Backbone bond lengths (Angstrom), bond angles and torsions (degrees), N, CA, C in turn:
res aa  C-N    CA-C-N  psi(-1)  N-CA   C-N-CA  omega(-1)  CA-C   N-CA-C  phi
1 X - - - 1.467 - - 1.516 109.00 -
2 X 1.338 120.05 128.52 1.452 121.70 -179.55 1.512 111.59 -59.60
3 X 1.332 114.95 143.09 1.470 119.28 -177.65 1.517 111.25 -62.05
4 X 1.369 117.05 -32.40 1.457 118.75 -177.86 1.530 112.68 -63.34
5 X 1.339 116.84 -17.33 1.454 119.82 178.24 1.528 112.34 -82.00
6 X 1.329 117.08 -9.47 1.452 119.80 -178.90 1.520 111.01 -61.31
7 X 1.330 117.19 -39.52 1.459 120.15 179.60 1.514 111.61 -60.27
8 X 1.343 116.26 -40.31 1.462 120.14 178.00 1.522 110.47 -63.98
9 X 1.350 116.95 -44.06 1.464 120.90 179.77 1.519 111.08 -64.39
10 X 1.347 116.14 -39.29 1.461 119.78 179.96 1.524 110.79 -66.47
11 X 1.350 115.88 -40.84 1.460 119.45 177.87 1.521 110.78 -62.02
12 X 1.332 116.60 -39.81 1.460 120.33 177.61 1.519 110.30 -64.59
13 X 1.331 115.71 -39.69 1.459 120.24 179.58 1.522 110.40 -61.44
14 X 1.337 116.41 -46.70 1.456 120.07 -179.74 1.526 111.45 -65.28
15 X 1.326 116.77 -31.75 1.459 120.25 179.81 1.519 111.89 -68.30
16 X 1.332 117.42 -17.25 1.460 121.37 -179.84 1.520 112.85 -83.21
17 X 1.346 116.93 0.61 1.458 120.42 -175.08 1.516 112.90 -56.32
18 X 1.359 116.23 -30.29 1.454 118.60 -179.69 1.518 111.46 -99.26
19 X 1.343 117.24 15.15 1.456 120.39 -178.08 1.511 113.59 -104.02
20 X 1.305 117.39 7.21 1.454 119.99 179.56 1.514 111.51 106.44
21 X 1.333 114.77 141.43 1.454 120.44 -175.67 1.519 112.32 -64.35
22 X 1.337 117.35 -41.66 1.465 120.71 -178.15 1.528 111.12 -62.24
23 X 1.320 117.06 -44.10 1.457 120.87 179.55 1.521 110.83 -64.09
24 X 1.325 116.76 -40.63 1.461 120.82 179.37 1.525 111.29 -64.75
25 X 1.339 116.87 -41.68 1.460 120.43 179.10 1.523 110.96 -64.96
26 X 1.306 117.02 -38.78 1.458 120.95 178.93 1.529 110.51 -62.07
27 X 1.322 116.80 -43.27 1.464 120.86 178.38 1.528 110.90 -65.99
28 X 1.328 116.60 -38.50 1.456 120.43 178.80 1.520 111.15 -62.97
29 X 1.322 117.59 -45.04 1.466 121.04 179.18 1.524 110.71 -61.79
30 X 1.319 117.01 -42.55 1.461 120.84 178.70 1.526 111.27 -63.24
31 X 1.334 116.36 -42.83 1.460 120.59 179.88 1.528 111.21 -62.88
32 X 1.335 117.12 -40.90 1.461 120.97 179.73 1.525 110.69 -64.05
33 X 1.327 117.16 -45.76 1.464 120.75 -179.52 1.520 111.53 -64.76
34 X 1.318 116.90 -30.09 1.461 122.21 -177.64 1.520 112.16 -81.53
35 X 1.340 116.38 -37.55 1.461 120.52 -169.32 1.527 114.69 -96.38
36 X 1.326 117.41 -33.72 1.465 119.78 -174.07 1.528 109.91 -80.88
37 X 1.326 118.16 121.88 1.465 121.17 179.47 1.529 111.43 -56.69
38 X 1.313 116.29 138.04 1.465 124.74 177.16 1.518 113.63 70.58
39 X 1.325 117.96 4.67 1.464 120.47 177.37 1.524 109.46 -85.50
40 X 1.330 116.47 118.32 1.459 121.12 -178.45 1.522 112.70 -92.55
41 X 1.321 117.02 -14.83 1.459 121.16 179.98 1.512 110.10 -175.05
42 X 1.327 116.83 162.42 1.469 119.97 -176.41 1.529 110.70 -144.52
43 X 1.322 113.46 158.23 1.454 122.07 178.11 1.525 107.52 -138.47
44 X 1.321 116.88 133.47 1.469 121.37 179.33 1.515 108.93 -124.60
45 X 1.323 116.14 134.92 1.468 120.59 -177.54 1.515 110.48 -139.58
46 X 1.317 115.69 143.97 1.458 122.08 174.32 1.519 108.36 -107.30
47 X 1.328 115.23 129.00 1.462 122.30 -179.24 1.524 109.28 -109.66
48 X 1.328 115.75 134.95 1.460 120.96 171.49 1.523 108.05 -142.92
49 X 1.320 115.18 132.91 1.477 121.01 -179.28 1.523 111.81 54.68
50 X 1.332 116.07 38.65 1.454 120.76 175.73 1.511 115.34 76.65
51 X 1.327 118.51 11.06 1.457 121.22 -178.91 1.528 110.55 -131.73
52 X 1.333 115.76 150.76 1.455 120.85 174.41 1.528 107.95 -78.71
53 X 1.335 116.27 120.42 1.461 120.17 -178.63 1.528 111.90 -104.13
54 X 1.326 116.91 -16.56 1.461 120.65 178.60 1.520 108.06 -159.79
55 X 1.341 117.00 142.31 1.459 120.30 -177.79 1.519 110.15 -155.26
56 X 1.336 114.93 158.31 1.468 121.31 176.78 1.521 107.96 -151.63
57 X 1.325 116.50 148.49 1.461 121.54 -179.42 1.519 109.28 -141.11
58 X 1.337 115.83 153.15 1.461 120.01 179.09 1.526 112.14 -82.21
59 X 1.339 116.95 -9.97 1.461 120.00 -179.95 1.528 108.60 -150.85
60 X 1.338 118.30 141.90 1.466 120.58 -179.85 1.527 113.82 -56.20
61 X 1.340 117.84 -33.17 1.475 120.14 179.53 1.522 111.07 -60.69
62 X 1.337 117.23 -36.05 1.463 120.84 -178.84 1.526 110.67 -73.20
63 X 1.317 116.97 -35.27 1.462 120.08 174.59 1.527 110.34 -64.44
64 X 1.330 116.94 -40.83 1.463 121.37 177.99 1.524 110.75 -63.99
65 X 1.325 116.21 -39.41 1.463 120.26 -179.52 1.529 110.64 -63.84
66 X 1.327 116.14 -37.80 1.469 120.18 175.32 1.527 110.45 -64.92
67 X 1.323 116.48 -45.72 1.468 120.24 -179.15 1.529 111.54 -61.88
68 X 1.339 116.98 -38.06 1.462 120.66 178.64 1.528 110.99 -62.81
69 X 1.330 116.64 -40.67 1.466 119.74 178.67 1.526 111.03 -65.95
70 X 1.324 116.62 -41.07 1.463 120.21 179.33 1.519 110.76 -64.21
71 X 1.338 116.51 -40.88 1.461 120.30 179.71 1.529 111.55 -66.65
72 X 1.341 116.37 -38.75 1.468 121.03 -179.08 1.520 112.27 -79.20
73 X 1.327 116.72 -20.95 1.463 120.61 -178.11 1.503 113.76 75.10
74 X 1.336 117.21 18.90 1.459 120.29 -179.92 1.525 109.58 -154.30
75 X 1.331 115.65 156.03 1.456 120.83 -179.25 1.518 110.46 142.59
76 X 1.316 118.17 166.88 1.464 120.66 -178.17 1.522 113.48 -63.99
77 X 1.321 117.27 -32.26 1.464 120.14 177.56 1.516 110.77 -60.93
78 X 1.338 116.27 -47.72 1.459 120.50 179.60 1.521 111.53 -67.73
79 X 1.337 116.79 -36.47 1.461 120.41 178.95 1.520 110.60 -62.35
80 X 1.330 116.48 -42.24 1.462 120.08 179.05 1.524 110.82 -65.51
81 X 1.330 117.00 -43.40 1.459 120.64 -179.94 1.524 111.77 -65.19
82 X 1.328 117.27 -38.28 1.467 121.47 -178.39 1.521 112.70 -72.01
83 X 1.337 116.81 -40.95 1.466 120.30 -174.35 1.526 113.27 -91.16
84 X 1.342 116.58 -23.45 1.452 119.76 -177.80 1.510 114.05 76.60
85 X 1.338 117.39 12.84 1.463 121.18 179.67 1.534 109.03 -124.16
86 X 1.344 117.85 156.03 1.464 120.05 -179.29 1.524 112.07 -61.40
87 X 1.321 115.58 145.91 1.462 121.83 177.90 1.522 108.35 -127.89
88 X 1.326 116.42 130.01 1.459 120.88 179.99 1.520 110.80 -115.31
89 X 1.306 116.18 145.67 1.464 123.19 172.42 1.534 106.04 -125.52
90 X 1.339 117.89 90.80 1.466 121.19 -172.74 1.523 114.49 -60.98
91 X 1.338 117.17 -35.58 1.464 119.74 -178.43 1.521 108.66 -152.92
92 X 1.312 116.10 114.01 1.465 119.84 -179.09 1.526 111.94 -65.14
93 X 1.336 117.08 -21.24 1.460 120.10 178.98 1.520 111.30 -69.30
94 X 1.337 117.14 -28.50 1.463 122.03 -179.24 1.528 112.55 -107.62
95 X 1.300 118.08 3.69 1.468 121.31 -175.78 1.525 111.75 -70.95
96 X 1.355 116.09 125.33 1.464 121.41 -179.65 1.527 112.77 -114.48
97 X 1.323 117.82 -15.29 1.466 120.36 -177.76 1.531 111.70 -71.14
98 X 1.325 116.00 -37.69 1.465 120.94 -177.16 1.530 108.70 -132.29
99 X 1.316 117.35 77.02 1.469 120.44 -175.73 1.527 113.69 -60.65
100 X 1.337 117.80 -37.61 1.459 119.73 179.81 1.533 110.70 -65.79
101 X 1.333 115.45 -42.02 1.466 119.20 177.59 1.522 110.23 -63.66
102 X 1.333 116.83 -44.96 1.460 121.03 -177.70 1.529 110.93 -60.24
103 X 1.317 116.18 -42.96 1.463 119.77 -179.52 1.528 110.76 -64.89
104 X 1.339 116.06 -44.46 1.460 119.71 -179.72 1.528 110.96 -65.66
105 X 1.324 116.97 -37.91 1.461 120.91 179.58 1.523 111.08 -66.68
106 X 1.321 116.44 -42.94 1.468 120.38 179.23 1.524 111.34 -61.85
107 X 1.317 116.62 -38.75 1.464 119.59 178.28 1.522 111.87 -62.21
108 X 1.305 115.92 -23.54 1.465 120.88 -179.39 1.528 112.50 -101.58
109 X 1.322 116.44 10.48 1.451 121.08 176.36 1.513 115.04 79.41
110 X 1.330 117.95 16.21 1.468 122.11 -178.85 1.522 109.56 -95.14
111 X 1.324 116.13 125.37 1.463 120.79 -178.72 1.525 113.14 -107.80
112 X 1.322 118.72 -16.91 1.466 119.24 177.22 1.528 109.37 -155.64
113 X 1.327 115.65 161.02 1.465 120.20 178.11 1.515 109.91 -156.80
114 X 1.332 115.21 155.76 1.458 121.50 173.61 1.520 107.12 -137.55
115 X 1.331 115.72 140.52 1.464 121.56 -173.24 1.526 108.00 -125.82
116 X 1.328 116.37 112.05 1.457 123.46 -174.97 1.522 110.16 -104.00
117 X 1.327 116.57 144.11 1.465 121.81 -174.61 1.523 110.43 -121.04
118 X 1.315 115.53 139.72 1.460 121.99 171.97 1.525 108.24 -132.50
119 X 1.326 116.65 130.08 1.455 121.54 179.29 1.522 110.10 -70.71
120 X 1.325 115.28 142.77 1.456 122.69 176.36 1.529 108.54 -128.26
121 X 1.330 117.31 158.74 1.467 118.80 174.10 1.525 110.65 -58.26
122 X 1.308 116.25 113.56 1.450 120.80 179.56 1.512 115.39 77.63
123 X 1.336 117.73 14.56 1.456 119.07 -179.41 1.511 112.55 179.54
124 X 1.335 115.76 -154.61 1.466 121.05 -178.51 1.523 109.12 -154.22
125 X 1.333 115.35 157.60 1.455 122.26 174.43 1.522 108.44 -116.54
126 X 1.336 116.65 130.68 1.459 121.42 177.12 1.530 107.84 -114.50
127 X 1.324 115.35 121.42 1.456 121.80 176.58 1.521 108.13 -105.54
128 X 1.322 116.67 115.12 1.465 122.43 -177.99 1.524 109.44 -105.50
129 X 1.341 115.96 127.58 1.462 122.34 179.62 1.525 108.89 -114.66
130 X 1.326 116.75 141.09 1.460 121.23 -174.64 1.528 110.72 -127.42
131 X 1.340 114.94 141.69 1.454 121.19 178.05 1.514 111.37 -124.78
132 X 1.338 116.70 153.54 1.461 121.24 -178.41 1.526 111.71 -95.69
133 X 1.344 116.25 -2.40 1.465 120.49 175.24 1.526 108.89 -122.87
134 X 1.329 118.96 145.35 1.465 121.13 -177.47 1.532 111.88 -68.39
135 X 1.338 114.92 144.03 1.455 121.35 171.79 1.508 116.81 73.31
136 X 1.340 119.13 9.63 1.469 119.03 -176.52 1.523 112.70 -91.18
137 X 1.331 117.24 -8.84 1.458 121.23 178.12 1.513 109.55 -125.72
138 X 1.332 115.81 134.11 1.454 120.34 179.85 1.517 108.65 -153.88
139 X 1.323 117.15 140.77 1.460 121.39 -176.70 1.522 112.58 -62.21
140 X 1.331 117.52 -35.22 1.462 120.80 -174.93 1.526 113.52 -86.22
141 X 1.321 116.95 -23.49 1.465 119.13 -174.26 1.526 112.76 -110.49
142 X 1.322 117.71 18.44 1.455 120.73 -179.32 1.526 110.48 -127.39
143 X 1.331 116.82 78.61 1.472 119.29 -178.92 1.520 113.12 -61.58
144 X 1.331 117.52 -32.66 1.461 119.30 179.18 1.519 110.70 -64.32
145 X 1.339 116.57 -37.66 1.463 119.80 177.89 1.528 110.55 -62.69
146 X 1.325 116.59 -42.68 1.459 120.76 178.25 1.525 110.61 -63.65
147 X 1.326 116.79 -38.47 1.464 120.64 179.48 1.521 111.09 -64.03
148 X 1.326 116.45 -45.83 1.462 120.43 179.00 1.529 110.46 -63.93
149 X 1.335 117.09 -40.67 1.465 120.13 178.26 1.527 110.92 -62.96
150 X 1.332 116.99 -38.25 1.459 120.85 177.92 1.529 110.66 -63.97
151 X 1.342 116.07 -43.02 1.464 119.38 175.87 1.527 110.26 -59.04
152 X 1.330 115.56 -43.50 1.455 119.58 -179.52 1.515 112.49 -62.67
153 X 1.341 116.26 -41.81 1.460 119.66 178.09 1.517 112.02 -62.61
154 X 1.351 115.94 -42.02 1.464 119.86 178.23 1.517 111.13 -64.38
155 X 1.334 115.95 -42.10 1.453 121.04 -179.67 1.528 111.03 -60.37
156 X 1.336 116.65 -46.69 1.457 119.95 -177.05 1.523 112.08 -71.89
157 X 1.348 116.68 -32.77 1.464 119.71 174.77 1.525 109.87 -63.51
158 X 1.328 116.11 -41.66 1.460 120.27 176.89 1.523 110.92 -63.47
159 X 1.347 115.48 -41.27 1.458 119.76 -180.00 1.524 110.87 -62.70
160 X 1.347 116.27 -40.73 1.458 120.46 178.60 1.522 110.93 -63.68
161 X 1.344 116.00 -44.10 1.464 120.44 179.15 1.528 110.54 -63.17
162 X 1.337 115.85 -39.93 1.463 120.18 179.63 1.527 110.78 -64.42
163 X 1.335 116.21 -44.91 1.462 120.14 179.41 1.518 111.07 -61.84
164 X 1.340 116.77 -41.10 1.454 119.95 179.46 1.520 111.19 -64.52
165 X 1.346 115.80 -40.83 1.465 120.16 178.33 1.525 110.62 -63.98
166 X 1.343 115.93 -40.11 1.459 119.74 178.86 1.523 111.36 -64.44
167 X 1.335 116.62 -41.87 1.465 120.28 179.08 1.523 111.15 -64.56
168 X 1.346 115.44 -42.68 1.460 119.36 179.70 1.520 110.96 -62.74
169 X 1.337 116.23 -44.56 1.457 120.45 179.34 1.520 110.95 -61.79
170 X 1.339 116.59 -41.53 1.456 120.61 179.46 1.528 111.36 -65.10
171 X 1.344 116.15 -41.10 1.458 120.25 179.18 1.527 111.28 -64.86
172 X 1.350 116.05 -41.71 1.461 119.85 178.74 1.528 110.81 -64.42
173 X 1.327 115.95 -41.33 1.458 120.01 178.51 1.521 110.93 -61.88
174 X 1.346 115.52 -45.27 1.466 119.60 179.14 1.525 111.17 -62.27
175 X 1.347 115.61 -39.26 1.460 119.70 -179.59 1.529 110.92 -64.96
176 X 1.333 116.24 -41.85 1.468 120.28 179.39 1.515 110.82 -64.50
177 X 1.347 116.55 -44.83 1.458 121.03 179.30 1.520 110.84 -61.92
178 X 1.337 116.20 -44.56 1.465 120.56 -179.20 1.530 111.04 -62.73
179 X 1.328 115.18 -44.20 1.471 119.08 -179.96 1.528 110.41 -62.75
180 X 1.325 116.31 -40.50 1.460 120.72 -179.58 1.530 111.31 -63.03
181 X 1.359 116.13 -44.19 1.467 119.94 -179.34 1.520 110.76 -65.01
182 X 1.331 116.94 -43.53 1.468 120.55 -179.98 1.521 110.60 -63.63
183 X 1.340 117.01 -42.01 1.469 120.26 179.41 1.528 111.01 -63.65
184 X 1.351 116.45 -39.36 1.461 119.52 177.83 1.534 110.83 -63.29
185 X 1.350 114.86 -44.03 1.461 119.02 -179.03 1.528 110.90 -64.53
186 X 1.326 116.76 -39.87 1.464 119.71 177.67 1.525 110.85 -60.67
187 X 1.328 115.60 -43.69 1.466 118.80 179.79 1.514 112.25 -62.91
188 X 1.333 116.26 -38.78 1.466 120.41 179.08 1.529 110.55 -64.77
189 X 1.341 116.51 -45.38 1.462 119.95 179.73 1.524 111.81 -65.92
190 X 1.316 117.19 -39.52 1.475 120.61 178.64 1.528 110.20 -59.99
191 X 1.343 115.12 -42.28 1.468 119.23 -179.55 1.532 111.23 -71.34
192 X 1.332 116.18 -41.25 1.459 119.79 -174.80 1.516 112.67 -76.66
193 X 1.334 117.44 -36.87 1.464 120.98 -173.50 1.521 113.50 -105.42
194 X 1.316 116.35 -8.25 1.455 119.30 179.42 1.515 113.04 70.75
195 X 1.333 117.23 30.43 1.462 121.41 -179.90 1.526 110.20 -106.28
196 X 1.343 115.24 171.49 1.455 117.96 177.79 1.534 109.78 -90.96
197 X 1.357 116.67 178.41 1.465 121.88 -175.02 1.525 111.95 -62.61
198 X 1.342 116.45 -40.70 1.467 119.25 -178.87 1.526 111.27 -65.31
199 X 1.331 116.36 -41.41 1.463 120.16 179.69 1.524 110.36 -66.92
200 X 1.337 117.23 -37.95 1.469 120.66 178.64 1.521 110.43 -62.90
201 X 1.331 116.14 -41.73 1.464 119.71 179.53 1.514 111.12 -67.04
202 X 1.344 116.67 -38.38 1.473 119.96 177.94 1.532 110.57 -62.05
203 X 1.341 116.67 -39.48 1.452 120.23 178.74 1.536 111.10 -63.32
204 X 1.329 115.79 -42.22 1.467 119.75 178.07 1.529 110.91 -62.68
205 X 1.322 116.42 -44.61 1.460 120.52 -179.30 1.523 111.44 -66.17
206 X 1.323 116.44 -40.47 1.468 119.29 -179.69 1.526 110.69 -62.91
207 X 1.330 116.44 -40.37 1.466 120.00 179.13 1.526 111.53 -68.54
208 X 1.335 116.10 -37.70 1.466 119.12 179.50 1.520 111.05 -65.71
209 X 1.343 117.13 -37.98 1.462 121.06 178.14 1.526 111.04 -69.01
210 X 1.330 116.05 -39.33 1.462 119.71 -179.50 1.519 111.18 -63.46
211 X 1.336 117.53 -37.95 1.459 122.01 -175.96 1.531 112.83 -98.77
212 X 1.354 115.92 -3.77 1.464 121.05 -179.89 1.539 111.65 58.35
213 X 1.304 114.96 46.67 1.463 121.60 175.75 1.535 108.08 -129.72
214 X 1.310 116.35 169.40 1.458 120.47 179.93 1.527 111.20 -72.44
215 X 1.343 114.53 151.66 1.465 119.95 177.24 1.521 110.49 -58.50
216 X 1.354 115.89 -37.10 1.461 119.36 -178.96 1.531 111.81 -64.22
217 X 1.337 117.68 -31.50 1.461 120.12 177.87 1.524 110.64 -68.24
218 X 1.325 115.81 -42.32 1.461 119.37 177.47 1.522 109.88 -64.39
219 X 1.333 115.72 -42.66 1.464 120.47 -179.79 1.522 110.76 -61.46
220 X 1.332 116.56 -41.16 1.467 120.20 179.77 1.521 110.86 -62.56
221 X 1.336 117.33 -37.09 1.461 120.81 178.41 1.530 110.82 -67.06
222 X 1.320 115.90 -38.67 1.465 119.77 178.58 1.524 110.09 -63.74
223 X 1.336 115.52 -44.55 1.466 119.89 179.31 1.517 110.48 -63.73
224 X 1.346 116.50 -43.00 1.458 120.29 178.87 1.521 110.80 -63.59
225 X 1.340 115.87 -37.59 1.458 119.71 178.70 1.517 111.49 -63.95
226 X 1.305 115.78 -38.64 1.462 120.12 179.36 1.521 111.24 -67.23
227 X 1.320 115.93 -23.34 1.461 120.45 179.87 1.522 111.97 -91.73
228 X 1.347 116.23 5.26 1.449 119.86 174.13 1.507 115.50 110.01
229 X 1.382 119.12 -10.74 1.454 120.44 -178.25 1.531 111.03 -75.04
230 X 1.352 116.40 -37.41 1.470 121.70 -179.80 1.522 108.46 -142.96
231 X 1.307 115.22 170.60 1.454 119.90 175.45 1.503 110.03 -71.45
232 X 1.334 119.30 140.05 1.465 122.01 -177.64 1.508 113.64 -68.09
233 X 1.353 117.73 -11.42 1.466 119.13 -177.87 1.519 112.56 -96.32
234 X 1.370 118.11 16.42 1.446 120.13 -175.21 1.512 113.22 -65.61
235 X 1.339 116.74 -23.84 1.453 118.97 178.18 1.493 111.32 -88.84
């Protein structure tokens, strides 16, 4: 793939920020396997509170290799996530730090790997690249890998910001709706019972406590009653 197309792929990757974390990770893994020289496959994972919360791989064997490391509690993936620095495994045939990982990788035809880390709000992203020949991947000598990892970090940071904005907007909307329903119910009770706003609110709260439901639920029933579904004095 021509290098000039990388910008287009990166722009597409960033555009996926509002399409869900899993979809974005899948695109990131595909981009890494496509763009990084000698990379035969890739795995991308998001870590929060010491656990993988989302992951994607270009091949089922790579997903299994990640799961094996998580189950064993050791491996280059975990080392990268724990330390926050890149971890390289130049040759799984000579690897002594993580013998279980090396054995599992060799069974799957993997001879080397590099695991790159990018910090995220409240977590981290680890991009793992795998090669079928020894010594062809290295954290220090693979600028394209670092570039793809940087794109991935930016993409996931954007996704996190988007999710937070969506949650905030949803919470504000719910708050406005709830306030509107409660205000309507108060007005109905004030008119029906001849009480003031504070007394109407106390009646709503007392009923919500008696029935162990939210004030907004009681208020909604009062409003519905005023519209003919129930009697307006139910609260």
